[in-house]
N, C-alpha and C positions, 0 to 999 in steps of 0.2 A: 748385253744387247748392244748392237751398233745402230745408232740413230743418225741419219743424215737428212738434209733437207735444204730448204730455201726460205728466205723471208721475202715478203711483199710489203713494201713501204709506200707511203704517199709519193706520188710522182714529183712533187716539188722538193723533196729531200735530195740534197746533193751532198753526198758523203765524201770526205777526204781521208787519205791514208792514216792520219794521226787521230781521227775521231775514235772515241771509245764506244764500242757497241757491246752491250752486256745483255745477252740472252740468258734467261734463267728459267729452269723447269722446277717449279715448286711442288714437291710431292704432297698428294692428298691421300696417300695410302700409308697406313701405319707400318712402321718398320722399314720404309723405303726412303732413302735420302734423295735430295734434289740433285740437279746437275746444272753445269754452266758450259754448254757447248761453245767452242770458239767460232766466231763468225768472221768470214772473209769479207772485208769491206767492199772489194771490187765487184764481186758477183752475188753477194749476200747469201752465200751457201754456208752451211755449218755441219759439224760432225762431232759425235761423241761416242765413245765406247763404254761410258760409265753409267748409262741409263738402265735402270732395272724395270721390270714389268710393274705397271701400276698406273694410277691416274695422276695427272699433273695439271697445274695452272701454269700458263706461259706468260712471262713478263719480258719486257724489253725496255732498255734505257739507252739513249744515245746522248753522248756528251761531246760537244766540239772541243778539239784540242785548244787549251787556253793560250798557247804560245802564238797562235795565228792572229793577224790583225782583224780578220772578218769573223772571228769566233763570237765576239759579243753580239754582233748582228744576228748570227745564226742561233744563238742560245735560246731566245724566246720561242722559236718555232719548235725546238726539241723539248723544251720544258712542258708545253701543253701536251705533246704526244706522250712524254714520259709519265705524266700524271694519269693519263687515260689508260696506260698500260702497266701500271704498277700492281703490286700484289693485292691491293684492295679493289682496284677498278677493272682489271683485265677481264675480258669476256672469253678469252681463248683458253680452252681446256683440251687435253689430249690424253688418250689411253695408249700406253706402250704395252704391246702384247708380248708373248713369249717367243715370237719369231726372232730368229738370230739377227736378221737385218731388216730395218724398216726405214721408210723415207716419208717425209711429211713436208707440206708447205704451210708455214704460219703466215696467214694473210692478215696483216695489221690494218689494212684498209677496210676489209669486210668484217674483221673480228672473228675469223674462223681458222680452224686447223683442217687441212685437206690431206688425207692419207694418199700417198702416191703409189 
């Protein structure tokens, strides 16, 4: 299955090219592995051709690049967000169907997945 989509983040987040954005789809369906779609930092879109049909919990972690001077100032903002969206705390779930192509918006402000 091909899954594409977009992330919605809090408006105060200012990402830079070297930040690490780790989107993870954790499988909740027996026999189905998770996926790690690559996220484009500039427009927050993602794509993966490795997602199988099933139910998933959606996690997101953002880490400022440690080599930048402003990284330490930005880190606390992301740490709180990361904790709220880790595998224990995330509220976002999503079902991938058998459709060949699917698109979804993962809204981390509202805590929901919206099928496009």
